N, C-alpha and C positions, 0 to 999 in steps of 0.2 A: 574279320580274317577267314569268318565263316563263309561269308559271300565269293570269297576269292576261291579258298579249296574247292567251293562246290561248282564254282565256274571251270575249274581246271580238272575238277575229275570226271565234268561231262565231257570235255574237251579231250581227255585222255583215255574216256571208254570206247570213243567211237574210233581208236587210233590202236590199243592197246588190249589185251586180253585180262579181264577183272582179275585174277591173281596179281599181274603186275602193276594195272591202275594201284588196287589196295598196297601193294609194298611202297609204289611210289609216295602216295598220299600220306601213309604211314610216317615215309623220313623227312616229308615236306613238315608234317604236323609236330613233328620230334625237334625240326629245327628252326619252326615259327616263334617260339618264343626267345630267341636271340638275332632273330634278322633286325631288329632296330639297331642294337647295338654293333653288329657286323657290319650292317649298310653306313651306318655312322663312321666306324673306321676303315672300312672300304674306300666311302670318299675322301677323308683326310690322307689317304695314304695315295690316292690316285691324284688329289691336289698338289700333295709336296713332291713329289716324287714323278713329275712328267715325264722326263727322260731316263729315270730308272739309273741313275748314276751312283755310284759309291757314298757321294755327300749328302745324296737326295735320300736316299735309303738311310742313311743316319738319322738323317732330321725326322723321320716318318718313325725310327724308332724312338727318337727323342719324344715326339708329339704323341706316341702311343703307350710309354711312360714300360719301356721292355728296355732290356740291355741290343745293343744296335751288332747280334751275332744272329747270321744265317750259316747255313749249308750249301743250300744250294750255289751254282756259278749263274745259274738263270736267274738275272734282277727282278723277272716277275714273278718267279717261284720265290724268291728272297722276301719277297713284299707281302705275299700268302704267309710265307714263317713270322713275320712280324704281326701279320694282323691274328695268327693264329696266338700267339705268344701271348697277346694283348687280350684275345678272348677265353685264354686258359686262367689268365689272371684274374680275371672279372667273374668268373664260372668254372671254378675247378674241381668241382664235381662232375662237367659235365662231358661226357665222351668227346675224342677228339674228331669223330667221323660226325657226330651231330654237328659241333663248329665248323669243320671243313664244309659239312652240307650248306649250313648257313651263311658261310662267307661266299660258296659258289654260287648261291641264291643271290644273296646280295650285288656281288659282281656280276652277275646277269642281271639284274637290276638298274645298273650302273652304268650299263654297256651292252643294252639288248642287241 
């Protein structure tokens, strides 16, 4: 993981200011311990809900072990809410912003 972060740091340093690079990398490093789990959950959700129907969302919730409850009318956001709920259950002490960052990075890895 260190080599990947060093490569990202080098690439970002060529594009952005030093302070911004430091802040972006800090965010990535905070999310790094949860990336494997987030990737697994995002991958499961993508596989189970290719069309994002309500029935598929319910199957995602069942597979992730969370209640089939979401607030958003946007089905993509609903999937995110379900994945976040599963991550919260696994890592209750971690702030939502860190878990959300892990979800974003995992989704980016799944769909570059």
